[in-house]
C-alpha positions in Angstrom: -42.1 8.3 -7.5 -43.8 5.6 -6.9 -43.2 3.2 -4.1 -44.7 -0.1 -5.3 -42.2 -1.0 -7.9 -39.9 -3.4 -7.3 -36.2 -2.7 -7.3 -33.2 -4.3 -8.6 -31.5 -6.2 -5.7 -28.2 -4.6 -4.7 -26.9 -6.8 -2.2 -26.0 -10.2 -3.8 -23.1 -11.3 -0.5 -22.8 -9.7 2.7 -20.1 -9.8 5.1 -22.1 -10.3 8.2 -19.5 -10.8 11.2 -16.1 -10.3 11.7 -14.3 -12.4 14.3 -10.4 -12.9 15.7 -10.3 -16.0 13.7 -12.1 -15.2 10.3 -15.4 -13.5 9.3 -18.9 -14.9 8.4 -20.1 -14.6 4.7 -23.7 -14.3 3.5 -24.1 -15.3 -0.2 -26.2 -17.4 -2.4 -28.6 -18.3 0.9 -26.3 -19.7 2.6 -23.8 -18.6 5.5 -20.1 -19.5 5.3 -17.2 -18.8 7.7 -13.6 -17.6 5.9 -10.9 -18.2 8.7 -7.9 -16.1 8.4 -5.7 -19.2 8.6 -7.5 -20.6 5.5 -7.5 -17.6 3.3 -4.5 -14.7 5.3 -5.0 -12.8 2.5 -7.9 -11.2 5.0 -5.4 -10.7 8.2 -4.0 -7.5 8.1 -7.1 -6.4 6.1 -9.2 -3.5 7.4 -13.1 -4.2 8.3 -13.6 -1.7 5.6 -11.7 -3.9 3.1 -13.3 -6.9 4.3 -16.8 -5.5 4.0 -16.5 -4.5 0.3 -17.0 -7.8 -1.4 -18.5 -7.9 -4.6 -20.4 -10.8 -6.6 -18.5 -10.9 -10.1 -20.4 -13.9 -11.4 -22.6 -16.9 -9.7 -20.0 -18.3 -7.5 -17.3 -16.2 -7.9 -16.8 -13.2 -5.3 -13.8 -10.6 -5.3 -12.9 -8.3 -2.7 -11.1 -5.4 -5.1 -9.8 -3.4 -2.1 -7.3 -6.6 -1.8 -7.5 -8.0 -5.0 -8.5 -11.0 -3.6 -11.4 -13.6 -5.0 -12.8 -17.0 -3.6 -15.2 -19.5 -5.6 -18.2 -20.5 -3.3 -17.3 -24.1 -4.5 -14.0 -23.5 -2.5 -16.2 -22.9 0.6 -18.7 -25.3 -0.1 -15.7 -28.0 -1.0 -12.7 -27.3 0.5 -11.1 -30.7 0.1 -11.5 -30.2 -3.6 -9.1 -27.0 -3.8 -6.3 -27.3 -1.6 -4.6 -23.8 -0.7 -1.3 -22.9 -1.4 0.7 -20.0 -0.8 4.2 -18.6 -2.2 
């Protein structure tokens, strides 16, 4: 094994902290706060489910255990993405 070889990055997005009001998400070299008020699908999720985030494509995040996806653009510009739940 050659330790000088550069590996493939495996961590594109990461949940860095979970609080009572929501969680902090690191992606695309920025940190975002995802509130449970704005994204209630996470409210009853387990810590493991919230931490299990995948980057599907640049700017698109997915939580497979919850079948929830969020566009990073919606976190950057929430006024352009009114949230509606039925």
